[in-house]
N, C-alpha and C positions, 0 to 999 in steps of 0.2 A: 507516670504511667496512667493511661486511661483505664476506666473500668471495662472489664471484659464484656463485649457485646453492647456497650452503651450506644443507644440510638441506632443500632444496626441489627438486621435480622438475617436468619439463614445459617445453616450448618457450616457453610464454607467460611463465612465471616467469623463465626465462633472458633473454627479451627485456626484461621489466620491469627486471631487475637491470642489464642492459647499458645501457639508457636512463638509469637512475638513476646508474650509475657514470660514464657519458659526461657527463652534466649536472654532476655534483658534482666530477669530477676536472678537467675542462677548462673548466668554466664557459661552455660554448658556448650555453647557453640557460637562461632562468629558468623556462621552461615546457616540459614534455615530455609526450608521450602516445604510448604504444606502441600498435601496431595489428597485427592479423593480416589479411592480404589476403583469405583465403578461409576459409569454414567456421567462423568464430569472430568474436567481437566484442571490442573495438570495431573497426569498419570504418575504412577510410581517411577516409571522409566524416565519421564520428563523431569521430575523433581530430582532424581538421582543424577541425571546428566547436568542439570543446572547447578547442583551443589559442587560437582566436580569442576565445571567450568569456572566457578567462583573460587576455586582453590582448596576444596575440601580434601583432607588427607585420609578421611574415613567417613562413612555414611552411617548414620543411626536412623533406622526406620522404627518409629515408636507409635504403634497402633493406639488410637484413641478409642479403645473398647473397654467395656467393663468385664467381659468374660472371654475366655480362650475358646472361641468357636472355630468353625471350619475356615473362616477367613484368616484367622491367626495361625492355625495349624497347617494350612495348605496354600491358600490363595496368595497371601502376602509374601511368604517365603519364596514361592515360585516366581512371582512378579519381581521381587527384589533380585533373585538369582538371574533372571532374564535381563534386567536392567544392568547388572554388574558385568555382564559379558562384554559390553562395550568399554568397560573401565576395569580391566582385570587386575590392574596394579593398585586399586583402591579397595581396602577391606570394608566390610559392612556387617552390621548386626541388626537383627529384628528383635526388639525388646519384648518383654512380656506385656500383656495388656494390663490395665489398671487393676483389675480384679478386686479382691477384698483386702486391699492394703490396710494396715491398721489405722491409718488416718482417714480412710474412706468412711468409716462409721462416724467419725467426728464431723466430717464434711456433710454427710447426710443429716446428722442431728442438727448442725448449725442451720442448714437450709430449712428443715422442718420448723425449728423454733422461730426463724425469721418470718416464714410465711404465716405462722400462727399469730405472731405479733402484728403482722400487717392486717390480717382479717379482724383483729381486735382493735385496729385503729391506732396502734402505738408507733408504727413506722411506715414510711413510704414503700411503694412497690420496689422490689429489687430490679436490677438492670435487665434481668432475663424477662421478667413479667411486665415491665413498664409499658403502659399503653395497650396491653393485650386484653385486659379485662379478665384474664384467666385466674388471677390470684384472688379467689373469693370462696366462700363456703357455698356449697351446692346443697339443695335439699330436695 
């Protein structure tokens, strides 16, 4: 498996790599389709339809958000409900956002430690910062 975001930029590519890694690491789905809620394609409706066309027997909409804001409470459930109208025989769920899962603190701590090791000259830039010049101490 390649490193997430390696030599690629942009939130859409990060989302694609995250979906790919989730599918291939945990084998939670045989079909995945990333979607961007606003201002980009594929839409939730497009992705829902593509999953069904590929044989999905249920659709899991998993928001890549840290907190449960308006998009999770209202917008995404409404868009998923609208998308499901064309596929009424396919159940779906909108999962909780990432939130403060117990492992999130560990992930944040790992990222902080790695970045501090980088600015100390002990390790190379991570794949997120590679080539950006952003992983440095500011004064």
